[in-house]
Gaussian input, Z-matrix of N, CA and C with variables (Angstrom, degrees):
# hf/3-21g

backbone

0 1
 N
 C     1     B1
 C     2     B2     1     A1
 N     3     B3     2     A2     1     D1
 C     4     B4     3     A3     2     D2
 C     5     B5     4     A4     3     D3
 N     6     B6     5     A5     4     D4
 C     7     B7     6     A6     5     D5
 C     8     B8     7     A7     6     D6
 N     9     B9     8     A8     7     D7
 C    10    B10     9     A9     8     D8
 C    11    B11    10    A10     9     D9
 N    12    B12    11    A11    10    D10
 C    13    B13    12    A12    11    D11
 C    14    B14    13    A13    12    D12
 N    15    B15    14    A14    13    D13
 C    16    B16    15    A15    14    D14
 C    17    B17    16    A16    15    D15
 N    18    B18    17    A17    16    D16
 C    19    B19    18    A18    17    D17
 C    20    B20    19    A19    18    D18
 N    21    B21    20    A20    19    D19
 C    22    B22    21    A21    20    D20
 C    23    B23    22    A22    21    D21
 N    24    B24    23    A23    22    D22
 C    25    B25    24    A24    23    D23
 C    26    B26    25    A25    24    D24
 N    27    B27    26    A26    25    D25
 C    28    B28    27    A27    26    D26
 C    29    B29    28    A28    27    D27
 N    30    B30    29    A29    28    D28
 C    31    B31    30    A30    29    D29
 C    32    B32    31    A31    30    D30
 N    33    B33    32    A32    31    D31
 C    34    B34    33    A33    32    D32
 C    35    B35    34    A34    33    D33
 N    36    B36    35    A35    34    D34
 C    37    B37    36    A36    35    D35
 C    38    B38    37    A37    36    D36
 N    39    B39    38    A38    37    D37
 C    40    B40    39    A39    38    D38
 C    41    B41    40    A40    39    D39
 N    42    B42    41    A41    40    D40
 C    43    B43    42    A42    41    D41
 C    44    B44    43    A43    42    D42
 N    45    B45    44    A44    43    D43
 C    46    B46    45    A45    44    D44
 C    47    B47    46    A46    45    D45
 N    48    B48    47    A47    46    D46
 C    49    B49    48    A48    47    D47
 C    50    B50    49    A49    48    D48
 N    51    B51    50    A50    49    D49
 C    52    B52    51    A51    50    D50
 C    53    B53    52    A52    51    D51
 N    54    B54    53    A53    52    D52
 C    55    B55    54    A54    53    D53
 C    56    B56    55    A55    54    D54
 N    57    B57    56    A56    55    D55
 C    58    B58    57    A57    56    D56
 C    59    B59    58    A58    57    D57
 N    60    B60    59    A59    58    D58
 C    61    B61    60    A60    59    D59
 C    62    B62    61    A61    60    D60
 N    63    B63    62    A62    61    D61
 C    64    B64    63    A63    62    D62
 C    65    B65    64    A64    63    D63
 N    66    B66    65    A65    64    D64
 C    67    B67    66    A66    65    D65
 C    68    B68    67    A67    66    D66
 N    69    B69    68    A68    67    D67
 C    70    B70    69    A69    68    D68
 C    71    B71    70    A70    69    D69
 N    72    B72    71    A71    70    D70
 C    73    B73    72    A72    71    D71
 C    74    B74    73    A73    72    D72
 N    75    B75    74    A74    73    D73
 C    76    B76    75    A75    74    D74
 C    77    B77    76    A76    75    D75
 N    78    B78    77    A77    76    D76
 C    79    B79    78    A78    77    D77
 C    80    B80    79    A79    78    D78
 N    81    B81    80    A80    79    D79
 C    82    B82    81    A81    80    D80
 C    83    B83    82    A82    81    D81
 N    84    B84    83    A83    82    D82
 C    85    B85    84    A84    83    D83
 C    86    B86    85    A85    84    D84
 N    87    B87    86    A86    85    D85
 C    88    B88    87    A87    86    D86
 C    89    B89    88    A88    87    D87
 N    90    B90    89    A89    88    D88
 C    91    B91    90    A90    89    D89
 C    92    B92    91    A91    90    D90
 N    93    B93    92    A92    91    D91
 C    94    B94    93    A93    92    D92
 C    95    B95    94    A94    93    D93
 N    96    B96    95    A95    94    D94
 C    97    B97    96    A96    95    D95
 C    98    B98    97    A97    96    D96
 N    99    B99    98    A98    97    D97
 C   100   B100    99    A99    98    D98
 C   101   B101   100   A100    99    D99
 N   102   B102   101   A101   100   D100
 C   103   B103   102   A102   101   D101
 C   104   B104   103   A103   102   D102
 N   105   B105   104   A104   103   D103
 C   106   B106   105   A105   104   D104
 C   107   B107   106   A106   105   D105
 N   108   B108   107   A107   106   D106
 C   109   B109   108   A108   107   D107
 C   110   B110   109   A109   108   D108
 N   111   B111   110   A110   109   D109
 C   112   B112   111   A111   110   D110
 C   113   B113   112   A112   111   D111
 N   114   B114   113   A113   112   D112
 C   115   B115   114   A114   113   D113
 C   116   B116   115   A115   114   D114
 N   117   B117   116   A116   115   D115
 C   118   B118   117   A117   116   D116
 C   119   B119   118   A118   117   D117
 N   120   B120   119   A119   118   D118
 C   121   B121   120   A120   119   D119
 C   122   B122   121   A121   120   D120
 N   123   B123   122   A122   121   D121
 C   124   B124   123   A123   122   D122
 C   125   B125   124   A124   123   D123
 N   126   B126   125   A125   124   D124
 C   127   B127   126   A126   125   D125
 C   128   B128   127   A127   126   D126
 N   129   B129   128   A128   127   D127
 C   130   B130   129   A129   128   D128
 C   131   B131   130   A130   129   D129
 N   132   B132   131   A131   130   D130
 C   133   B133   132   A132   131   D131
 C   134   B134   133   A133   132   D132
 N   135   B135   134   A134   133   D133
 C   136   B136   135   A135   134   D134
 C   137   B137   136   A136   135   D135
 N   138   B138   137   A137   136   D136
 C   139   B139   138   A138   137   D137
 C   140   B140   139   A139   138   D138
 N   141   B141   140   A140   139   D139
 C   142   B142   141   A141   140   D140
 C   143   B143   142   A142   141   D141
 N   144   B144   143   A143   142   D142
 C   145   B145   144   A144   143   D143
 C   146   B146   145   A145   144   D144
 N   147   B147   146   A146   145   D145
 C   148   B148   147   A147   146   D146
 C   149   B149   148   A148   147   D147
 N   150   B150   149   A149   148   D148
 C   151   B151   150   A150   149   D149
 C   152   B152   151   A151   150   D150
 N   153   B153   152   A152   151   D151
 C   154   B154   153   A153   152   D152
 C   155   B155   154   A154   153   D153

   B1=1.4523
   B2=1.5320
   B3=1.3107
   B4=1.4560
   B5=1.5252
   B6=1.3021
   B7=1.4654
   B8=1.5291
   B9=1.3227
   B10=1.4622
   B11=1.5222
   B12=1.3295
   B13=1.4653
   B14=1.5227
   B15=1.3182
   B16=1.4633
   B17=1.5218
   B18=1.3042
   B19=1.4594
   B20=1.5279
   B21=1.3149
   B22=1.4531
   B23=1.5227
   B24=1.3366
   B25=1.4614
   B26=1.5273
   B27=1.2969
   B28=1.4626
   B29=1.5333
   B30=1.3198
   B31=1.4641
   B32=1.5247
   B33=1.3355
   B34=1.4696
   B35=1.5196
   B36=1.3311
   B37=1.4603
   B38=1.5279
   B39=1.3441
   B40=1.4693
   B41=1.5325
   B42=1.3077
   B43=1.4573
   B44=1.5334
   B45=1.3090
   B46=1.4609
   B47=1.5260
   B48=1.3236
   B49=1.4660
   B50=1.5265
   B51=1.3180
   B52=1.4593
   B53=1.5251
   B54=1.3223
   B55=1.4655
   B56=1.5268
   B57=1.3232
   B58=1.4643
   B59=1.5217
   B60=1.3032
   B61=1.4565
   B62=1.5151
   B63=1.3139
   B64=1.4622
   B65=1.5253
   B66=1.3218
   B67=1.4603
   B68=1.5148
   B69=1.3201
   B70=1.4628
   B71=1.5210
   B72=1.3163
   B73=1.4705
   B74=1.5223
   B75=1.3339
   B76=1.4657
   B77=1.5270
   B78=1.3225
   B79=1.4654
   B80=1.5245
   B81=1.3145
   B82=1.4675
   B83=1.5210
   B84=1.3242
   B85=1.4620
   B86=1.5229
   B87=1.3239
   B88=1.4689
   B89=1.5277
   B90=1.3217
   B91=1.4620
   B92=1.5257
   B93=1.3199
   B94=1.4618
   B95=1.5229
   B96=1.3339
   B97=1.4656
   B98=1.5230
   B99=1.3338
   B100=1.4749
   B101=1.5232
   B102=1.2851
   B103=1.4589
   B104=1.5149
   B105=1.2987
   B106=1.4510
   B107=1.5298
   B108=1.3217
   B109=1.4667
   B110=1.5290
   B111=1.3463
   B112=1.4689
   B113=1.5332
   B114=1.3123
   B115=1.4552
   B116=1.5111
   B117=1.3182
   B118=1.4653
   B119=1.5240
   B120=1.3162
   B121=1.4680
   B122=1.5300
   B123=1.3271
   B124=1.4617
   B125=1.5213
   B126=1.3104
   B127=1.4684
   B128=1.5212
   B129=1.3215
   B130=1.4588
   B131=1.5212
   B132=1.3253
   B133=1.4639
   B134=1.5276
   B135=1.3212
   B136=1.4660
   B137=1.5323
   B138=1.3116
   B139=1.4614
   B140=1.5221
   B141=1.3163
   B142=1.4608
   B143=1.5289
   B144=1.3172
   B145=1.4635
   B146=1.5163
   B147=1.2889
   B148=1.4565
   B149=1.5116
   B150=1.3145
   B151=1.4607
   B152=1.5144
   B153=1.3048
   B154=1.4659
   B155=1.4832
   A1=107.07
   A2=115.50
   A3=119.77
   A4=111.06
   A5=115.08
   A6=121.20
   A7=110.73
   A8=116.74
   A9=120.52
   A10=110.56
   A11=117.39
   A12=120.81
   A13=111.19
   A14=117.03
   A15=120.40
   A16=109.98
   A17=117.61
   A18=121.58
   A19=110.77
   A20=116.90
   A21=121.41
   A22=111.21
   A23=117.08
   A24=121.14
   A25=111.23
   A26=117.33
   A27=120.85
   A28=110.53
   A29=117.09
   A30=120.73
   A31=111.71
   A32=117.23
   A33=122.26
   A34=108.61
   A35=117.42
   A36=121.99
   A37=116.32
   A38=121.65
   A39=118.54
   A40=114.10
   A41=116.80
   A42=120.21
   A43=111.50
   A44=117.87
   A45=121.20
   A46=111.81
   A47=118.02
   A48=120.69
   A49=111.81
   A50=117.91
   A51=121.76
   A52=111.96
   A53=119.63
   A54=121.30
   A55=112.67
   A56=118.18
   A57=121.73
   A58=112.74
   A59=118.18
   A60=121.70
   A61=111.95
   A62=114.08
   A63=121.32
   A64=111.81
   A65=117.14
   A66=120.88
   A67=112.58
   A68=116.58
   A69=120.74
   A70=111.20
   A71=116.14
   A72=120.31
   A73=110.06
   A74=116.86
   A75=119.94
   A76=111.72
   A77=117.01
   A78=120.36
   A79=110.45
   A80=116.34
   A81=120.31
   A82=110.53
   A83=117.72
   A84=120.48
   A85=110.90
   A86=117.13
   A87=120.37
   A88=111.56
   A89=116.99
   A90=119.67
   A91=111.22
   A92=116.81
   A93=120.76
   A94=110.59
   A95=117.02
   A96=120.19
   A97=110.78
   A98=117.10
   A99=120.89
   A100=111.37
   A101=116.37
   A102=121.35
   A103=109.19
   A104=115.94
   A105=120.06
   A106=111.87
   A107=117.98
   A108=122.29
   A109=112.00
   A110=120.28
   A111=118.53
   A112=113.03
   A113=117.60
   A114=120.71
   A115=112.62
   A116=116.49
   A117=120.97
   A118=110.11
   A119=116.94
   A120=120.94
   A121=110.23
   A122=117.20
   A123=120.62
   A124=112.30
   A125=117.28
   A126=121.01
   A127=111.03
   A128=117.18
   A129=120.01
   A130=111.41
   A131=117.74
   A132=120.67
   A133=110.26
   A134=117.29
   A135=120.34
   A136=110.66
   A137=117.05
   A138=119.60
   A139=111.36
   A140=117.61
   A141=120.99
   A142=110.60
   A143=118.27
   A144=122.54
   A145=111.28
   A146=118.16
   A147=122.04
   A148=112.91
   A149=117.41
   A150=120.58
   A151=112.33
   A152=118.14
   A153=121.84
   A154=113.93
   D1=120.57
   D2=-177.48
   D3=-81.86
   D4=160.90
   D5=179.45
   D6=-63.53
   D7=-34.26
   D8=178.97
   D9=-65.22
   D10=-41.14
   D11=178.82
   D12=-65.37
   D13=-41.01
   D14=178.94
   D15=-64.01
   D16=-44.34
   D17=178.75
   D18=-63.91
   D19=-40.16
   D20=177.48
   D21=-66.67
   D22=-37.12
   D23=178.01
   D24=-66.34
   D25=-30.59
   D26=178.99
   D27=-77.90
   D28=-40.12
   D29=-177.47
   D30=-76.39
   D31=-53.46
   D32=-178.85
   D33=-143.77
   D34=91.97
   D35=-171.84
   D36=-55.38
   D37=-42.50
   D38=-178.59
   D39=-62.18
   D40=-30.58
   D41=179.96
   D42=-70.16
   D43=-27.01
   D44=-178.92
   D45=-71.67
   D46=-27.81
   D47=-177.02
   D48=-108.51
   D49=21.01
   D50=-174.81
   D51=-62.69
   D52=-29.77
   D53=-178.56
   D54=-91.61
   D55=4.14
   D56=-179.74
   D57=-91.10
   D58=-3.82
   D59=177.52
   D60=116.63
   D61=165.16
   D62=-175.59
   D63=-66.16
   D64=-38.67
   D65=-179.15
   D66=-62.77
   D67=-43.29
   D68=179.72
   D69=-65.20
   D70=-40.47
   D71=179.25
   D72=-64.15
   D73=-43.57
   D74=-179.46
   D75=-65.38
   D76=-41.33
   D77=178.84
   D78=-61.88
   D79=-47.83
   D80=-178.86
   D81=-67.67
   D82=-35.16
   D83=177.65
   D84=-64.87
   D85=-42.96
   D86=177.24
   D87=-65.46
   D88=-41.18
   D89=177.44
   D90=-64.17
   D91=-38.59
   D92=178.46
   D93=-67.24
   D94=-35.99
   D95=177.73
   D96=-65.99
   D97=-32.06
   D98=177.54
   D99=-74.60
   D100=-25.69
   D101=-179.81
   D102=168.30
   D103=150.34
   D104=-175.67
   D105=-67.01
   D106=-41.46
   D107=-177.70
   D108=-62.68
   D109=-47.24
   D110=177.24
   D111=-60.72
   D112=-34.31
   D113=176.75
   D114=-65.19
   D115=-41.91
   D116=178.14
   D117=-64.63
   D118=-45.51
   D119=-179.90
   D120=-62.77
   D121=-44.62
   D122=178.51
   D123=-61.44
   D124=-43.38
   D125=179.46
   D126=-63.80
   D127=-42.61
   D128=179.65
   D129=-66.17
   D130=-37.15
   D131=177.72
   D132=-65.94
   D133=-44.53
   D134=179.85
   D135=-64.56
   D136=-41.78
   D137=178.86
   D138=-65.53
   D139=-38.93
   D140=-178.87
   D141=-74.26
   D142=-36.31
   D143=-178.45
   D144=-64.21
   D145=-43.23
   D146=-177.15
   D147=-75.46
   D148=-13.53
   D149=179.51
   D150=-79.48
   D151=-31.19
   D152=-175.03
   D153=-74.61

């Protein structure tokens, strides 16, 4: 996970997972709509999960 992705996940979470597929973007977008913190956490989990 690059520093740019982490910074992007903190600023605007759906944009950080845009290349992970439509499902990931929709999940993070819904989490962000519920609150900024859940969106950030979801984006970081998705970014970290796909790295391993």
